[in-house]
C-alpha positions in Angstrom: 65.8 104.9 73.2 66.5 108.6 73.9 68.8 109.2 76.9 67.2 111.0 79.9 68.8 114.3 80.5 69.8 115.3 84.0 71.4 118.7 84.8 74.3 118.6 87.3 72.2 119.9 90.2 69.4 117.4 89.3 71.9 114.6 89.3 73.3 115.6 92.7 69.8 115.9 94.2 68.7 112.6 92.7 71.8 110.9 94.0 71.2 112.4 97.5 67.6 111.1 97.5 68.9 107.7 96.6 71.5 107.8 99.3 69.2 109.0 102.0 66.4 106.5 101.2 63.5 106.8 103.7 65.1 110.0 105.2 65.0 111.9 101.9 63.1 115.1 102.5 64.0 118.6 101.4 65.8 119.8 104.6 67.9 116.5 104.9 68.7 116.6 101.2 69.9 120.3 101.5 71.9 119.5 104.6 73.5 116.4 103.1 74.6 118.3 99.9 76.1 121.1 102.1 78.0 118.6 104.2 79.1 116.1 101.5 80.0 118.5 98.8 81.1 121.5 100.8 78.6 123.4 98.6 76.1 125.9 99.9 72.8 125.3 98.3 69.5 127.0 99.4 66.4 125.2 100.6 64.3 126.8 97.8 66.7 125.6 95.1 66.5 122.0 96.3 62.8 122.3 96.6 62.5 123.6 93.0 64.8 120.8 91.8 62.8 118.2 93.5 59.6 119.5 91.9 61.3 119.4 88.5 62.5 115.8 89.1 59.0 114.8 90.1 57.6 116.4 86.9 60.2 114.4 84.9 59.1 111.2 86.7 62.5 110.7 88.4 61.2 110.9 91.9 57.9 110.4 93.6 56.8 111.9 96.9 54.4 111.3 99.8 53.7 113.0 103.0 55.3 111.4 106.1 54.0 111.5 109.6 54.0 114.7 111.7 56.9 115.0 114.1 57.4 117.0 117.3 60.8 118.3 116.1 58.9 120.0 113.2 56.2 121.5 115.4 53.7 118.8 114.4 54.2 119.4 110.6 54.6 116.6 108.2 57.6 116.0 105.9 57.3 115.4 102.2 59.4 112.3 101.6 61.0 111.5 98.3 61.9 108.2 96.6 63.7 107.5 93.4 61.4 106.0 90.7 62.5 103.3 88.2 62.9 106.1 85.6 65.2 107.9 88.1 67.2 104.8 88.7 67.7 104.4 85.0 68.7 108.0 84.6 71.3 107.7 87.4 72.7 104.5 85.9 73.0 106.1 82.5 74.8 109.2 84.0 77.2 106.9 85.8 77.9 104.9 82.7 78.6 108.0 80.6 80.9 109.5 83.2 82.8 106.2 83.6 83.2 105.9 79.8 84.6 109.4 79.7 87.0 108.8 82.6 88.1 105.6 81.0 89.1 107.5 77.8 91.6 109.8 79.7 95.1 108.4 79.1 96.8 106.9 82.1 99.8 109.3 81.9 97.4 112.2 82.1 95.6 110.8 85.2 99.0 110.2 86.8 100.0 113.8 86.2 96.7 114.8 87.9 97.5 112.5 90.8 94.4 110.4 90.2 
């Protein structure tokens, strides 16, 4: 089976959707990435990435209820699909394999 390809930003956004669960909407995803990674990312960039992930079948979305805090507007809520779960697990396994191949003395020099 061919491995699903995720770009770095796609992986970060997909992980954030998984972490936020039922609170995963564009603004909360953007804010979480800013806070967790000390990385400024624009709302339109996250929005475009979510659209791309949805086209790839890694997330699905549905409209949530309207809230007063949003002036009565609805939020588009995102969830990780089964294909998205598999893609994240594959990414984690590949990264772990690569980390495991770094010699211990090198890791010690790095302070890891």
